[in-house]
N, C-alpha and C positions, 0 to 999 in steps of 0.2 A: 504494500500500500504506500503511495507517495507520502513521504514524511511531511508533517506540517512544519513549515518554516518557523512559525511562532505559535506556540500552543496557546489556546484561549485561557483566560483566567481560570485557575482551579484544575486544569487538565494536567495529566502526566503521560509519560511515554514508557510504560513498563513492557517487559517481555511477556509473551503469552504464558510462559511457564510460571510467571508470578501471579497470573490471574486464574490459571487452571492447574489442577493437580491430576495427574494421570491415575485412573483407577486400575488396579490389577486384581480386583476381587473376582475370584473364580466362582462360577455358578455351581450349585450342587443340587441334586435332586431334580424333580420335574418342575420346570418353571416356564412361564409364557415367553415364547420367542417373538420378539418385536419386529415389525416391518419398518424399515428405515427408508424414508423418502424425503425429497426436498419440498414437498407440498406444504406451503405456508410456513416453512421453517420449523416444523416439529416432527418428532418421531410419530409414526402412524398411530392413531388413537384406537387401533383395534389389534387384537391378538391374531397372529397368523398360524397359531399352533403352539404346541408345547414340546420342549426338548428335554428328554431325560438325560441330563448331563452326567449323572452318576455312572451311567453305563458307557460313557465316552472315555476311551483310554487316555486321550490327550487332555481332556477337561479344559478345553480352550475357550469356552463360551464365557463372555464377560457379563457381570451383573451391572445393570443400569438402574440408577435411582432417578426419581422425579427431579427435573431441573438440570440433569447432566447434559453436557455437550458431547455429541457423538460425531465422528467423521470417518469416512471410508479411506483406509490406508492405500487401497489398490485401485479403486475405480474413480477416475476423475469426473465421470458424468454424475456421480453422486456427491463427490467433494465433501465439504463440511455440511452435514445434514441438519444440524440444529439441535434444539433442546428436546428433552424427553418429557412427555406428559404422563408417562407410565413407568411402573416398576416392572422389570423383566430382564431378559438377557438378549445379547446380540452375538452374532457370529464373530470368529477371530479376525475377519476382514476389517473390523471396526476398532477404533481407539476410543475409549470412554474417558471423559475428563470431568472432574468435579470443580465447579466454579468456587472461587474464594468467597468469603463472607462479604467482601467489598465489591463484588462483581454481580451484576444482574444477568442471568443466563438468557433472558429474552433479548436484552441489548446485544449480547455477544452473537446470538443467533442471527440477528439482522446485520451486525458488523461483518460477519464472516461471509455474507452474500454481497457485500459491497464489491464492485469491480476491482478496486485497488487491492482488497484483501485476496480476492481470487487470483489476481496476477502474482501476488507473493507466493501463494500456494503452488502455482504452476512453476514459478522460478526456482523454488527450493525443492521441487520433486525431482526424483532421480529415475533415469531409465524410462522416460516417457515413450511408450510404444502403443499405437492405436488408441484405445480408450483406457489404457492401463498406466498408472503412475506409481511412484513409491514415495509417499510423503511420510518420512520417519518422524516420530514424535520429537526427537531432539531438534530437528529443523523447524518443526511447527512451533515448539516451545521457545525458540530463539527469536521469533518474529517480534518486532517492536511496533506498537500501534498507539496512536493518540487516544487516550481514554478520559472521559469526563468523570466527575465524582459520581458515586452510586445513585444519589437522588436524581441527578440529571440523566444518568443512564436509564433509570426507570421511566422518567417522563418521555424520553426519546422512544423507548420501547412501546409505551402506551400510544404515542402518535402513530408509529409505524404499524403496530398491531391493529389500530383502528382503520388505517388505510387498507391493510391486508383484508380485514373483514369486509369493508366496502367492495373491494375488488372481488372477493369471493362471492358476495351476494350478487353483484352485477354479472359476474361470469356465469353463475348458476341461472340467472334470469335469461341470459343470452342462449345458453344451452337448452333451456326449457322452451324458449320461443322457436329455436331451430327445430326441436322435436315436434312442437305444435304445428309448425309449417308443414312438416312431413305428413302429419295426420290431416291437416287441412287440405293438402293436395290430394290425398287419397279420397277424402270425402267428396271433393269437387269432381274427381274423375268418376266416382260411383254415381253421382247425380246426373251424369250425362245420359244415363239410361241406355236402352238398346241403341247401339250405334254400329254402323258398318265398320268392320275391321279389315284392313287391307295390308299387304306386304309393304314395307316402307319404300321399296323401290318404285311402287306405283305412283307415289305422290312426291317423290324427291329424286334428285340426282346425287349420287354418292361417288366420291372419288378419294383415293389415298393421295398423300402428299409426296413431296420431292425427297428422293434418297440423298443423303449427305454424301458429298464427294463424287456425284455422278456427272457433274458438268465437264464439258470438254471445251473446244474452241468456241469463240463467239458467245461470251457470257456477259451477264449483268449482275451486279451485286445488289441484293435487296434484303430487307429485314424479313425474318420468318418466325413463326410461332412453333415452340417446342411443347412437349408434354407438360413441362413445368409451368408454361404460361397458361394452360387451360385448366382452371380450377373448377370446383363443383358450383356451377351457377354464375361464374364470372371469369373474365379474361384478365390476367395479371401481366401488364406490359412494363413493369418496373425494371425488368432486366431483359433486354432484347438482344438477339444476336443476328448477324447477317450471314448470307450464303451467296455463293456465285452459282447462277443457274443459266442453262442454255437459253438464248433468246427465243429459240423456236418453242421451248417448253414453258416459257414465262407465263403466257396467258392461261395455260392449262391449270396452273397452281395459284393463280391470282385470286385473292379473297374479295368478296363483295359484302357490304353491310347486310346483315340478316342471315349469313351463312351460319349453320350450326356446326360446331366443332366437337367431335367426340374422340376420346382417347382409345387407342387400340388395346391397351392393357398395361401390364407391369405388375405392381403390387395390386392386391385385390381391391383396394380403395380407389385405384385409378381406372379400373375396368369400366368403360363406357361413360366415364366422367365427361361432362361437357358444358358448353355455354354458347350464347349467341354472339357472333362477332359484330361489333358496332362500327367498324371502319375507321377507328381513331388513328390508324397509321395507314398511309397509302403511298406507294403500293406495299403490299404485304402478302407473303405466301406462307405455306405451312409444310412441316416435315412429314415423312412417310409413316410415323407412328401415330398420326392423327387422321381421322376421316373428316372430309368436308361434306356436309349434307346440305344441299341447296333445295329449298322447298318450292313446290308449285303453289304459290300463295293464293291461287284461286281455289285451292282445296285444303291446304294446311298451313298454319302460321308458324314461323320459326320459334316464337316464344312458347307456343303451345307444345310443339315437338320437344323443345328443350325441357319443359316441365315434365312431359310424359316420360322421357328417357331417364330423368332423375328420380322418378317415383319408385316406390317399392316394386311395382309391377315391372317397370322397365329394368331396374337393377337385377331383379330376379331372372328376367329373360337372359341378360348378359351372363349371369353366373351359370345358368343352366346349359348354355351352348358353348361356353368358353373352353378352350384347351387349357388345362391346369397342370402346373407342376407344384413343387413343395410350397413355394410362396408367391408364385406368379401365375397370371392368367391372361390369355389373349383371345381376341375375336378377330375374324377376318371379314372382308367386305361382303362376301357371299352370305355369311350369317347375318350381318347387319342389314343387308338388303331384304332378307327374308323376315325381318322382325315384324310381327303383327302389330299394327297401330290402329286404335280406334279413331275414326275421322268424323267428328260431329260437325254440325253447321259452323260456319265462320262466326256467327253470332255467339254460339255457345263457347267456342274457343276464346273469343275476345272477352267474354264474361269471366272465364277461368283466369285468363291472363291478368285482368284488372284486379281480381280478388287476391291473387298471389303477389302482385306488385305492391299492393297496399300492405300486406303482411311483411314483405321483404323490406319495405321502408322502415317498419317498426324495428325489425331486427337490426338494420343498419344504424338506426338511431341509438339503440342500446349498445351496439358494438363501438360506436363513436364515444359514448360515455365511458365505456370500459377502457378504451385506449387512452382517454384523457386521465382517468384515474391511475393507470399504470405509469404514464409519463409523470404525473404529479408525484406519485410515490417515489419514483426513481430520482426526481429532482430534489425533493425534500430530504430523502435519505442521504443523497450525496452531500447536500449542504450541512445537514446535522452531523454526519460522520466526519466531515472535514472541518467542522467548527466555524464554517463561514456564516451560518445562521444559528442563533441560539433557540432554545425551545419556545420562548415567547414569540419570536419572529415567525417560527413555523406555525404556531397556533393561529396567529393573525392571518397568515397566508391561507390556511385551511378554511377559516371563516369566510373568506372572500371567494372561495371556489364555488 
């Protein structure tokens, strides 16, 4: 963590070894084995089973007391996981530390998730390979951090805990709205009643995209959409790449506003994932792991088709016909063209589109609120941990949010 050039009044710069004492208390007998996650900075509040450590020859399971700080010695993706709300045991992959009487464990849990602290953990780890590190306790204990008095630690922890709670509530609301949207879409499709169902190829033109590296002489360079750009319900163009394509093939792959883009596969969550292209970049083409579906708008509307393919019925069709391996699944153009699609009147399609658009606006509104809360927490956390803003200033800022 970057050292504070001048500590705020009342702060000190101790080593972590002065704030935390490593516990080496072996577990004995059958005790609850705790789940360790980074969720909200606490050890999981549920037991994931019991471990009879008395029958374990090595006896390596460590006892955890409420308020202890636990970190993963070997897995950087878990890092310093935070404080425990439970009494139990953790596996030998973790180091358990007891905070001193002058240290608030809630504060430390937040401090250890500050980007500056994380950078120090990475710097002092040894043998970093893939997602594995080796953060020895001796290195961890030697780190120096700027620390306020305990009373201020507690107030900082209360502020950040309150923000975490708001973020949790808002995130839960967003997830519920997304789930509600899936149910709403299913209900709207059911309300269409008896409707003619036709193969998708009857009402659309379907084409695969350009193969990377296939261009020869006489090329032009243009931006193109990859699988990563096509998300569930929207196109993400924040990171675009370009490709050289033959001039003779350029028009064949050129996207038009209203084209529905569907993914060929990959991980199961990417199978048939799609959205409607709005023409925000022109010209723009697409790669061969995407399908471009161009609707005959006298029969079927792009937004209706995108909604149908994202519905439970649409996703189930893709799963049923996909070629599957251990973790991957793919569909081909022949299977996509054969997809049975109900084609109600254009008026019914427009009604469904309008209802789903209204719901999507509500989801986007709450997602915006969630993003603001996350940014607010990140900014206030950084100011408080670096001593740029004291508690009173942070509380004033929160009141104006």
